[in-house]
C-alpha positions as CSV (number, residue, x, y, z in Angstrom):
1,M,120.1,64.6,106.5
2,K,116.4,65.9,106.2
3,K,117.5,68.2,109.3
4,Y,120.6,69.3,107.6
5,L,118.7,70.1,104.5
6,L,115.9,71.9,106.4
7,Q,118.4,74.1,108.1
8,I,119.8,75.2,104.7
9,A,116.6,75.3,102.7
10,L,114.4,77.2,105.5
11,P,116.7,80.3,105.7
12,F,116.8,80.3,101.9
13,L,113.0,80.1,101.5
14,L,112.6,82.7,104.3
15,I,114.7,85.2,102.4
16,L,113.0,84.4,99.2
17,L,109.6,85.0,100.6
18,L,110.4,88.2,102.6
19,S,112.1,89.5,99.3
20,S,108.8,89.1,97.3
21,F,107.0,91.3,99.9
22,A,109.9,93.9,99.7
23,V,109.4,94.4,95.7
24,H,105.5,94.7,95.7
25,K,104.8,98.3,94.8
26,F,102.0,100.4,96.0
27,Y,100.0,102.1,93.2
28,V,98.6,105.3,94.1
29,S,97.9,108.7,92.3
30,V,97.0,111.9,94.5
31,T,94.7,114.7,92.9
32,Q,94.2,118.1,94.9
33,I,91.0,120.1,93.8
34,D,90.7,123.6,95.2
35,Y,87.9,126.0,94.4
36,V,89.4,129.5,94.2
37,A,86.5,131.8,94.4
38,N,88.4,135.1,93.8
39,K,89.7,133.8,90.7
40,K,86.4,132.1,89.5
41,R,88.2,128.9,88.9
42,I,89.1,125.3,90.2
43,E,93.1,124.5,90.6
44,I,93.8,120.9,90.2
45,T,97.0,119.3,90.8
46,H,97.7,115.7,90.0
47,R,100.6,113.7,91.0
48,I,101.4,110.6,89.3
49,F,104.5,108.2,89.6
50,I,106.5,108.5,86.3
51,D,107.1,104.7,85.7
52,D,103.3,104.0,86.1
53,L,102.4,107.0,83.7
54,E,105.1,105.8,81.2
55,K,103.6,102.1,81.4
56,A,100.3,103.3,80.9
57,L,100.9,105.5,77.9
58,E,103.1,102.9,76.3
59,S,100.1,100.4,76.7
60,K,97.5,102.8,75.4
61,Y,99.6,104.4,72.5
62,N,102.1,101.5,71.7
63,K,105.1,103.9,72.1
64,K,108.1,104.2,74.2
65,V,107.7,107.6,75.6
66,Y,110.9,108.0,77.8
67,L,109.1,110.7,80.0
68,T,111.3,113.2,81.9
69,S,114.7,111.9,80.0
70,S,116.6,113.2,77.1
71,K,115.0,110.6,74.9
72,E,111.5,111.8,75.8
73,L,109.1,111.9,72.5
74,P,108.4,115.1,71.1
75,E,104.6,114.0,71.2
76,A,104.6,113.0,74.8
77,E,103.0,116.1,76.2
78,T,100.3,115.8,73.6
79,L,99.8,112.1,74.8
80,I,99.8,113.0,78.3
81,K,97.1,115.6,77.7
82,N,95.0,113.1,75.8
83,Y,95.4,110.5,78.7
84,L,94.5,112.8,81.3
85,K,91.4,114.0,79.2
86,E,90.2,110.5,78.9
87,N,90.8,109.4,82.5
88,I,89.6,112.6,84.4
89,K,86.2,113.9,83.9
90,I,84.8,116.4,86.3
91,S,81.0,117.7,86.2
92,I,79.8,120.9,88.2
93,N,76.0,121.2,88.8
94,K,75.5,118.3,86.5
95,K,77.4,119.8,83.5
96,P,80.6,118.2,82.2
97,Q,83.5,120.7,82.4
98,N,86.6,121.6,80.3
99,I,89.9,121.1,82.1
100,E,92.6,123.0,80.8
101,F,96.2,121.8,81.1
102,L,98.6,124.4,82.2
103,A,101.9,122.6,83.1
104,R,104.0,119.9,84.4
105,E,107.0,119.5,86.7
106,V,109.1,116.5,88.1
107,E,109.6,116.2,91.9
108,G,111.7,113.2,92.4
109,D,110.0,110.2,90.8
110,V,106.6,111.8,90.4
111,L,105.1,114.0,87.5
112,I,103.0,116.8,88.8
113,F,100.3,118.3,86.5
114,Y,98.4,121.6,87.0
115,T,95.2,121.9,85.4
116,K,92.2,124.5,86.0
117,I,88.6,124.7,85.4
118,A,87.1,128.3,85.0
119,I,83.8,128.5,86.9
120,S,81.7,131.7,87.7
121,K,78.6,130.1,89.2
122,K,78.1,128.9,92.5
123,I,79.0,125.1,92.9
124,N,76.1,123.0,94.3
125,T,77.2,119.5,93.0
126,F,80.6,118.3,92.1
127,E,81.4,114.9,90.4
128,I,84.6,113.5,89.6
129,F,85.5,110.4,87.6
130,N,89.3,109.4,87.7
131,S,90.5,106.0,86.1
132,I,94.1,107.0,85.9
133,L,96.2,103.8,85.7
134,T,93.1,101.6,86.7
135,D,93.6,99.9,83.1
136,I,97.2,99.0,83.9
137,Y,96.9,98.0,87.7
138,K,93.7,96.5,89.3
139,E,95.3,97.6,92.7
140,Q,95.5,101.3,91.7
141,Q,94.0,103.9,94.2
142,N,93.3,107.4,93.3
143,I,93.2,109.6,96.3
144,V,91.1,112.9,95.6
145,H,91.3,115.7,98.1
146,T,88.8,118.5,97.6
147,N,88.4,121.9,99.2
148,I,85.2,123.5,97.6
149,N,83.1,126.0,99.2
150,G,85.1,125.7,102.3
151,Y,84.2,121.9,102.6
152,K,87.3,119.6,102.5
153,K,86.7,116.0,101.7
154,S,89.0,113.1,100.7
155,I,87.7,110.4,98.3
156,L,89.3,107.1,97.3
157,L,88.7,106.1,93.9
158,T,89.5,102.6,92.7
159,N,89.2,100.1,89.8
160,T,85.6,99.2,91.0
161,E,84.7,102.9,92.3
162,L,85.7,105.3,89.6
163,Q,83.6,108.1,90.5
164,E,82.0,110.2,93.3
165,K,79.4,112.9,93.7
166,I,79.6,115.5,96.3
167,D,76.4,117.6,97.2
168,Y,77.0,121.2,98.8
C-alpha cells in the first residue's frame, strides 16, 4: 500500500515542485545612459516591466493605474514622472542634475521611458542612484549601462547597493 501511494504521490509532488520554479519571476530593469557631446546632453532610456511598475505605483499612490490600457488613469503619466524622479538621481561632477522626461512607449510587456540631462561641461565624475522597484521586490536588479566620454561600463544595482560612482 505504501509503495502504491508513493508511486502516485511522488509524480504529483514533483510536478508541484517544478511548477513552483516555473512561476518565479525575474525582477529587472535596464537603463542605458549615453553622453552625446555634440548635443551637449546625456540621453537616458529606462526599460521597466509594465506589471512591476503598476504594482509599485499602486503601492505608493494607493491607486489602480491600469498602465497602457484603455482604463489608464489620466494622472498616470504624472505619477510615473514623480516615481522616476524619486527613484533615479544622477550627479555629474558632484552636482545633482535635473532629469527631463521626454516620452514613453510600449514594447511588448515593457514600458520604455526617454529622459535627458542638459550638460555643457566635461564629465569628470558620474554618480547614479537607482532604487526603481526595490521597495516592492527585494530581488530587484537594476542594470545600468553607461557610455560616457567613450568609456563603457555596466553596473548592477540592487536592494543593498543602490548607487555607483564612476570617475573619468
